[in-house]
N, C-alpha and C positions, 0 to 999 in steps of 0.2 A: 505495500499499499504505500503511496506516495503522501508523505507530510507536508501539507503547505505551511508557510511559516505564516505567523501573525502579523496583521499589520503594524506597522511603526505606532511605538507608544503616542506621539503627537496626533495621528490618526484616530487612535481608539478613543483619545481625549476629546479631541474636536465630536467625531460621531458621539460620544458619552453627551457633550454639553448639548448635542443638536437634539437629542431624545428628550433633556427635561425640559428646553424651554427655546422654541425657534420664532421669530416674529418676520414679518413682512415688510423690507425694506426696498423701494422702489420696483418699478415693472419686471424686472428679471432678479425677483427673489420670491417665495414662496413660503408659506406657513406649511410647516409640517410639525404639527404640534403631537405630543406622545410620539414622536420620532417615528410616523407615518406617511409617508407623501401621499400627498391631496388630489393626485388626479387619480382616476379609477383605471384599470386596465382591463378591459373585458376582454373576454376570450376570443373575439375575432380579430385581434392584432396579432399579426403575423411574430413569431417567435424571434426573428431577426431585426424587430422594432423595440429597443430598449431607451427608458429614460435613464438620462444622465447627469447628476449634478455634481455642480463645482462649491466645494465650501469656501465660502469667502470670509467668513469668519467661523467663530464658534455658534453663533446664532443666527447666521444666513445662508442660504445656499442660491445658487442659478441654475436655472434647468433647460435643458435642452434634448431633442430627439436623436437619437444613435442608431446607425446603422450595421450593423454584424457582418464583418466580410469573410472571416474563416472561421472555423471551429476553433482555433487555437486561441482565440479570444480579440481579435482586432477589431476594434469597431469606428466608424466614421464620424466625424461631429465638425461642424463648421470651424474655421481659421480662425484661431485666434481666442479660441475660447478658453483654453486653458494655457498656462505658462509653467514654464520648470520650477517644480519645489511645490504647485499647489494641488491640493488635496482635492482628488477626485473619486467619484462612487458611483457606479453602476448597478441600478437596480434589476436583479435579478429573480424573476418568478412570483414578484411581492411586492408590497409598498411598506415593509417594516424597514427602515433604512439601517439599524443594527444586523438584523437576522438574513436580510435579502440583499445589502448592500456589499458590493465586491469592488475593491480599490483599484484604483486604473493609473496608469503613467503615460507620457507623451511619448510615442512611440517612431511618430514621424510629421515632419510639419510639409505640406504641399502649399508653399507660398503662391507659387504661379497660378493654381485654381481656386485658391481661398478657402483650401480644407485641412484637417487633421485627424491623424490616425493614433488612436489610443491604444494601448496595450491591458488588458482587463484581467487582472490575475483570476484564476479558476472558473472563467465563464466560458461554458462548452453550450453553445446553441449552434442551431442549423445555421449556416450563412444565408445572405440574400441571392435568389437565383437571380439571374440575369438571360434574357431571351439571345437567340441565335443570328436575330436581325435588327435594325433599329426600327424607329417608328416612322409610320405613315401619316401624310395628309388627312386630320378627321380621326385617328385612334382614339379611343378614350383613356383616359388615365385619373387616376383617384390618390389625393394625397394624405396618406397615414401618418398621422402626427400626432405628438402630445399637445394641447392648446399652450397660449400664453399664459404666464404667471396668474394673471388676474383670474381666469377663469379655471385654474388648476385651484386656486383656493375655494373658489364655489363649487369645488368637487365635479367639475366637467368632465365628459367623457371624452376620451382620444376620437382626435378628428378623421372623418373621412368625408373628403370632400371631393365631387365630378369634376373633371374640365375633361377638353379635346385639345390635340395638337394640330398644328399649326406647321406645315413644311413647304419653304419658300425654293422652289427648284426642286431637282434630282438629290445634287450635294449637297444641300445647305443644312445648317445644324435647326432642327425641330424648335419650338417654340409655344409657349401654351397661347391658346386663343384669346384673342380680347373678348370673345362675348362670354365668357363665365373665367373672369380672374379669380386667381387663388388668395389666399390671405396670406400675409406676410409671417409667415413662420415656417421653422426649419423642420425636414422631415423627407422622407422618400416619396417619390411619385412612381406609383406602380400600375403596370399595364392591366388589361383585362385578365390575364393566365396568372398574377400576383405577381411577376416579373420587375425589376427595378429597371425604370426607364429613366430616371432621373434623379437628383438629389437638391431637393431645395436649401437656400441658403437665405435665412431671414438678413434684414436690411436693419442695423440698430436693435431695437426693442421690439421683440415679436409681438406683432398685432392682428386683429383678426380682420384687419380693412386691408385690402391691397395696397402695394407699394412698387413705382416703377422701380426702385432700388433693389429688388428681390431679385436674387442670381439664381439660375438653373442649371446645374452641371450634370449633362444628359452622359446617356450610356456608354459613349465612345470617350469623352474624358474619364470616366468612371473607370473605366476598363484600362486604359493606358496608365490610370495611378495605380492601380490593383497590379499591373503589369510590373511596375517599378519596384513595387512591395514583394514580389515574388509571390504573389497570392494567384490562386488558379479561381477562376468566378465559378460558383455553382450552377449545375445546367438549368434549364426552364423549369418552372414549377409546373408548368402540365403541356400536354399533347395539343397540338396545333389541331382542332376541333372547327375552323372556319371552312374548310374546304367541303366538299360533296362528301355523304356518308361512305361512295366508295373508298374514298382514302381513308377513312376511319378504319375500315375493315383490312387495309392495308397495312396502317399501321399496327393495329391489333394483331394480324400475324407475325408481322416483324419481332413485336417486344417478346413472343415467345422465343423465336429463334435465338435473339440475342441472350435468353437466359438459359437455354439449353447449351451455348456454345461457350458459355463460362464454366460449366463444371466438366466438360469437355477434357481438358487436359487434367485435370484432377485424377478421374480414376486410369489416365494412361500411366501414372509414374509405377504402380504396381501392376503391369499387365500380366505376368505368367504365374505367380503366387497364390493371389486369392482363386484366378480361376482353375489352379491342378486342385489346389486343396479343397474348397468348398464353393462350388456356384452358385447355390440360394445367396449366397451373404451379398453377391453382387447388385441387386434388389435393393436391399438396406441402404446401401452405400448410396446408392441413386438419391436414394428417399432422403438420408442427410445430406447431400450435396444441395436438394432442392429446397430444402428446408433451410439451408443455410443461405442461400442465395436470395430469398423473400425478404429478409430484414434487410438486406443492402438497398433491394428496390423500395423498401419502405421509406427506409433515410434519406433517398433522393427525391420521391415524390410528396412524402404526408411532411409537410413542411410546417404545418399548424400545431402540430404537437412539440411539446419542449422535449428536448432528448434526456434519456433515461437515467438521471445523475446520482438516484438514489443505489442504480448498481456498481458505482464504483465505491461506496461506503459499507454497505450490507455487509458482504461477506467477508471483508478483510478486518475490522476493529478486530476480533479476538486475538490473532495471534499479535497483532502489534499493539495491545493494551497498554503493555507495560513502557512500551518507548513512547507510545504518545503520553503516558502521565510523565514521565522523566521531560520531553519538550515542555509540558504544558508548565511543568515547577520550572524550568528556565525561563521561560517567558514572563511567569508572574513574579520572578527574581527580577526582571531587565524591570517591571511595572515596579515594583516596590521601589527599585533604585532611582527611575524616573521622578517619583513621587517625593524620594527623599531631594533631589537635585534640585525640584523646584519648590520645595519647601525651604530650603537652604537658600534659593534665589532671592523667596518672599522676604525672610528675615533677613537676608544683607541688603535688601532695597528698604525695609523699614530702619534699619541701623543708620544707613548712609540719611536718610531723609530727617530722620532724629537729629544728627550729626551737623547737616546742613542748618534746621530750625533754630538749635543753639547758637550756631556761629552768626546765624541771620541776627537773632535777638542780642546776643552781645554787640556786633555792630550795630543795630536801631539804638539800643541803651546808649551808647558810646557817641553816638551822632545827636541825640537827643538830651544828652545831659546838660542841663540848665548851669548860667553861671552863677555864683553865689555873692550877692553882694556884699556879705559883711567879709568874707573869705579874701577878697580883692584879686583873685585867679581868674583870668581871663580861659575860656575855651577857644576851639577851633573857629566857633562860629561865630565870634564876637565882629567880624568882617559884616557879617550877614544877620544882622537882627530882625526880629519879626514885624513885618510891616504888614500882613493881612490876616484873616480870620477863616477859616474851611471848617464850615457847618454842615453836618447833617441833617436834613430833616425830611421826615417821613411819617411811617406808620408802622407798629408791628401786624402780622397777622390777626390779633383779636383785638385791634382797632385802637390800643394802646397809640400816643403819640411817643414820635420820637426826634429828639433835638438835643444835638450836642454838637461841641464845636471845639479845636484848638487853634491856638498862634501858629503861623507857619510863615517862611520867605518866600515870597513869590518866585524867586530863581533856585531854591534849594527846597524842595518838599516832599520828605522822608518820612512815611508815616506807618503805624501799623493799628488795624481796627481788628477788634477781637475783646473778648468779656474779661480777658487775665490783664496782666500789668502791662497796658499797650497806651498808644497814644490816644485813640479815640475809641473809648471803653462802651460797647452797647451791654446790657445788662438782660440777657434772656441763653435760656438753658440752648437753644438751636445755635447758638453764635460758638464756635470754637473759640479757646484761649487765643491765640494765633490764628487770626481767620484769613485775613486780605491785606495786603501793602500798597499803600500809594506812594509813587515816586514820580520825580521829575520835576518840572516848571509849573506856571499857571497857563501856559501855551500847549506845553504837550506833556498832559499828566497820563499816567500810565496806572493799571490795575493788574494784580496779581494774586491769585490764589496761593496758601500758604500750606495747602493739604487739608483742607477744612473738612470736618464731618459730614454737613449737609450742602455743603456748594455753594458756589459764588456763581452769579448771571448777571449780565449787563445788555441791557434792554432783552431780555428772553433769549439771550445768548448763553447757552453755558460756559464758564473759565475754567477750565482745567487746571490742574496743579503745574506750576511752570511756567503756563501760558501768560502772553502779555498782550493786554487790552488797552486801547488808549481810549480815554473820558475828555466827552465833550461835553459842550453846555448843553443843559436839558437830558442828559441820556440818565436813564433811570437803572440802579444799583439793586440786587437781592443777594442779601447775604441771612441763609438760614431761614427765618421768620421775619426777618424786618426788610422793609421796601423803604429806598429814599432815594433823594437827589443831594447833589455836591452844591455847595455855593459858596464861591469864594471871594471875599472883600475886602476894602482895606479895614482897619483895624476901626473901629468907633462906627463904622456902616453898617446896615443892617440888614443889605444886598448885597448881591452881586452875581459871579457868574454862575 
């Protein structure tokens, strides 16, 4: 039995977080609450059409439709769908991201045709079939794909949209007829037999409306790409029945001849010994050969049934159970080590942040140390005395008024806001001891969050720790449960900027 390695610890952590809480962000992300992909996968969707997800973050995914090119797990997606290092998951036979998700990596970029090929680990599906000849003018096609993200969130079924093909001239490239345009969605176009006629590449964000920027890569382009990959396309999904019934009879007579021709060399290998010993065993051997030939025909023509993946695992676990336990123990050890490294990194982060906060506090206290008139000692700010008053005017969330002030110099403003021993003290449990800092001059005043617990916002935009926002006249600041504006006026006046 082949033991497949587990995904990387980062992939496991991302997928685990994805199952706990995933939200919608933009037109290309999808809500997968409880770790379930919201798009239903009806039984009429061919097995060579699979949903592909790119993990944008631990809470967001970007979906598209993939086309299986080979039994080894090569899947075709739009060019630029993923980059090196991205976490990619292909759903295999279900909507549970953890139970049915298979990790993938970029196997080949085809920038000249705007396509990308993924190598999906452990995916064993029947490849997409291709017809022996191209499309003709007026031939019908159907777009089979998964809908845009907004439709997926609402639980929409996979798309099945009909169209016709227009061919201008004998050697011209086919095109979708303008009488029945297709939506701007990525996915394969299938002919009447279920063969792949083209691959639709959506323009920018997928929508149900048509778009002149939608690109179609037809059969010739796809076969050229597969030849460069060294992949042999699967044969046609059905026999051509568009001809006269007599032709059907001819093809029916041809089929058994091919089946009989395949087992012919097998009995020829032991020609003398079986005939000399026991002649009755030859019919049994022929029956075995015929029985062995039928599943091969089923694998070629029955593309709607998923490959029997259970046969690879059911008979072989007992003899390899001890090895499997050993391998699982190793992977758990790696996961525990990864968790310990993450915990150590978090501890180092908080320790460095505490050191930075302490250094900032010492620097702020040194800069704001007033001059003692009695001592007669002068500080470094003797040359820049306070000439203005910085006032915070606003209200708390419970309606209490907020009004505090501090003398500053217009050309050197360095203040800390919080509920501890700071320059501007706000008495509220929702305010951190050192919540935010104001630095700069009256014309270029900046706001910085100092790692507060309840956050800082400027005009409704969150200010993350370490970010620098410029504060202008009329801006509204929110620290914890306090909402206020800044006023800077000369000492003795009541109003200002």
